[in-house]
N, C-alpha and C positions, 0 to 999 in steps of 0.2 A: 613299609616298603623295604625293610631291611631286618630280616629275621632268620635265625639259624635252627636247623633241625638235627636229629640224630644222624643224618647223612654226612654231617661234618662234626661240629663240636657242640651242638645243642643237646638239650636234655629231652625234649619232647619229639615224638615222631612227626613226620610231615602231616599225617592225617589228624593227629591230636592238636597240632598247631592251628590247622584250618578250623577244626571244631571249636577251639577256644576263640579264634578270631570272629567266627560267626556269633558265638554266644555274647561276645563283648560289643557286637554291633558294628564292627568295622565294615566300611563300604568297599574298600579295596585292600589288597594284601599281596605281599610277595615274599617267597622264601628264597633267600640268597645265600646258600651255603658256600663255605670256603672251597674254591677250586673244584667243585663237583656239582653236577646237575642231577645226580642219581635219585634225589628225593622228590623231584618234580612230578613224575607220573602219579605217585601216590597222592600228593597234595592236589593235583589237578582233578583226580577222580573224586576226592573228598569235597572239593569246592563246587562240583557240578550240581546245579539245581538249588543252590543255597541262596542265590541272589547276590552274593558277594563276588566282586571282580577279582580274579586271581591272575597275577602276572608272573610268568616263569622268569627266574632271575638266577644270577650267580655272582659271587664276590671273588675276584681274581687278585692274587698277590702279584705285584709288579715291581720291577726295578725301573727307576727313572733315568733317562739319559742325562738329566740335570744333576744326578747324584741322589742317593738315598732310595727309599722304597715307598710304596703307597698301596692302597687297596682301591680297586676299580670295580664298581658294580655294573653288571651288564643286564639289561632288561629286554625281554623278548616277547612283547605283547602279541597275542594271536598265534604264537608258535605252538606246534604240537610238542609237548614235553618228551614224548618217546623219540621223536626225531632229534631233539637236542642231545639225547643220551647216546646217540649212535657214535661209537668210539672209532669208526673209520673216517669220520669227518675231520676237517682241520681243527675244529674246537675239541673234538674227542681226543685227537692225538696230542694236542697241547695240554689238555688236562691230565692225560696219562703221564706226560713228562713231569708235570708238577707233582703228581702222586709219587712217582719214582724218586724225585728229589726229597720228598718228605720221608720216604722209607729209608733212605740212606742217612738222613739227618738224625732221626730219632735215636738210633743206637749210639751215636756220638754224644748226644745230650745225656743219655742214660749213663754212658761211661764217665762223663764229667761229673755227674751227680755222685757216682760211686766213689770217685776220687775225693769228693767233698764230704764223704762219710754218710751218704744217703743212697744206699744201694736199692735198685729196683730191677724187676724182671720185665722184659718186654710183654710177657703174657699179662702182667698186672695192668699195664697201660692199655692193652687191647680190650680188656674187660669194660673200659669206659667209652670205647668207640663203637657207635652203632652202625657206622658206614665204612666206606673204603678209605676215607680221609682220616688219618691218625696224626695228631700234632701236639703242640705244646699244651693246649688246654687239657688233653687227656693225661699227659705226664703230670700236670699240676694236680689233677684229681687223684692220681695214684700217690703223689707225695702227701696230699692231705690225708688220705686213708691210712698211710703209714705213720702219721703223726709228725712228719718232718716240718710241716707248716700248719698254721692255724686257719688258712684260707687259700683259695686258688690265687687271689690277688697277691697275697704275700709270696707265693711261689714265683710269680712273675717279677714282682718288685725286687726280690732278693736274689733270684737265681736264673730265671728263664728269659727275662727281657733282654733286648739288645744292650750289650755292654756289661751284662752281669756274668757271674762266673761260669754258668752252665750253658750260656748262649752259643749256638752254632749257626753260622750263616748258611743259607741254602739258595739253590737256583730258583729264580722266579722268571716269569715272562717279562720281556722288555715292554715298555709302555706302548711303543708303536705297534708291536705285534698284537698286544691285547686289544688296543683300539680297533685294529683292522679285523681281528677275529669277530668282535661284536658287531662292527659295522657291516661286514660282509654277510652276516645273517639277518641284516635289517634291524639289528638291535640298537639300544640306546646306552652308550657308555657314560657312566656318572661317577665322578670322583667321590669316594666315600669319605665321610668325616674329615674334611680338609682342615678343620680347626685343631685336630690332634697332631698334625704334622709339625715336626720341630723345625719351623722356618720362621724367619722374620716376616712381618706383614708384607713388605715389598717383595721378598723372595716368593712368598705364596702367590701373590698376584701375578708375578712373572711366570711362575709355573703354570697357573691356571690358563693364562693367555697362550702359552706355548702349546699346552695340550688341546686347547680349543682350536688352535690353528691346524691341528692334526686330527681333528675328528671328535673331540670330547663333546658330549651333548648337554651335560649339566653338572650341577654341584649338589651334594647332600648338605644343604644349608641347615636344616632343622634336625638337631641331634641332641640327645640328653646332656652331653658334656660340652656343648658349645655355649659360651656365654651369650647374653643378649647382644653384646657389642660384636661378637664374632658372627652371629646370625645376620645382623644388619649389614656387616661388611661383605659377607658372602652373597646376600641377596642383591646388594648394590653392584657387586662385580658381575653377578649373573646377568643383571639387566644391561650393564655396560657391554658385556661380551656376547649378548644374545644367547645365553645359556638357560636351560631349564633349571628349576629348583625342585629338589625332592627332600624327603625326610623319613626317618625311621628310628626305631628304638634300639636296633642292634641286639635284640632280645635273644638270649641263649637258654633261658629257663632255669638258670642256677639260682641258688639262694642269694647270690650277690647281685642279681638283676633287680635292683630296687625300683626301677621305673616301671616295670611291668611290660606287658605286650602292647599296651595302648588301649584305645576304646574307652568305654564307660568305666569310670573309676580309676583309670590309669594315671600315674603321676606325670607322664609325658605323652602328649598327643600331637598328631599332625592333622591339621584341618584341611579339608578339600580346597578351600580358597587359597591356601598357602602353596599348593602344588597343582593348581588348576591346569597350567600349561602342560605339565608332565602327564596328567591324567588324560587330557584331550589327545595328546600324541599317542597315548596307549589305547585310544578309542573308547574311553570310559566317560559316560555322561557325568557332568559335574553338577551337583545340586548343593548349593551353599546355604540353603535355607536352614536356619537353626544351627549353622556351622559353629 
């Protein structure tokens, strides 16, 4: 329920992701690219006739009124992906704003890297971007190709992550605006990987409850980097706040994605029984036999 394609910062095309998901035996699948829906039509066509349920989705970068930032997954079950890609709609205009913010941010990051003795050309970064969304993962890939770092993870940990020497803040959608955009389209807004947010347990619960009061539909409780204790806490809070639970691998297809896409043989899997309420809201029949 959380996978990235070349439309944002993934390695595989939308069609290739669908083909892989079918081969691995996944029953339901969502491509949720960063701040873009441009890969959804290709994925939708690839999924037709396969028997696998495909849910159009997006992952929005948001600023929180409580302070800090987060990622918000938006799921649009039953929607025509081509209609979601209409740039004249409220969603289309909002995503265009985010893309513009990225475009002004990237040259500033590259400038900072040059000052640190790691020059890059924007053309090098663009070579790693398969879609309209160009961001820090593509800069990290260019840094790796130049030999400045040994891995994309190192690029983030030493230079590109928040608080590091080459980090540049950018404009994001406000949380209320993002919730409204998804809700107005009949979608389901889900807080992505809450366990990765740098907040105390009490602050995280308070944030979840604030977002729930303003339209949040659920929590991505099942996630590779969530501890068993974090999963249990998120599932308990979802029950208490009457929120759905979802899960996903956050697969990008890079060599550092050690958990795999999911499905048969994957190191991380989400079972239908764990996300039954979410699947039912998406109109997907839930079969937990052999789950």
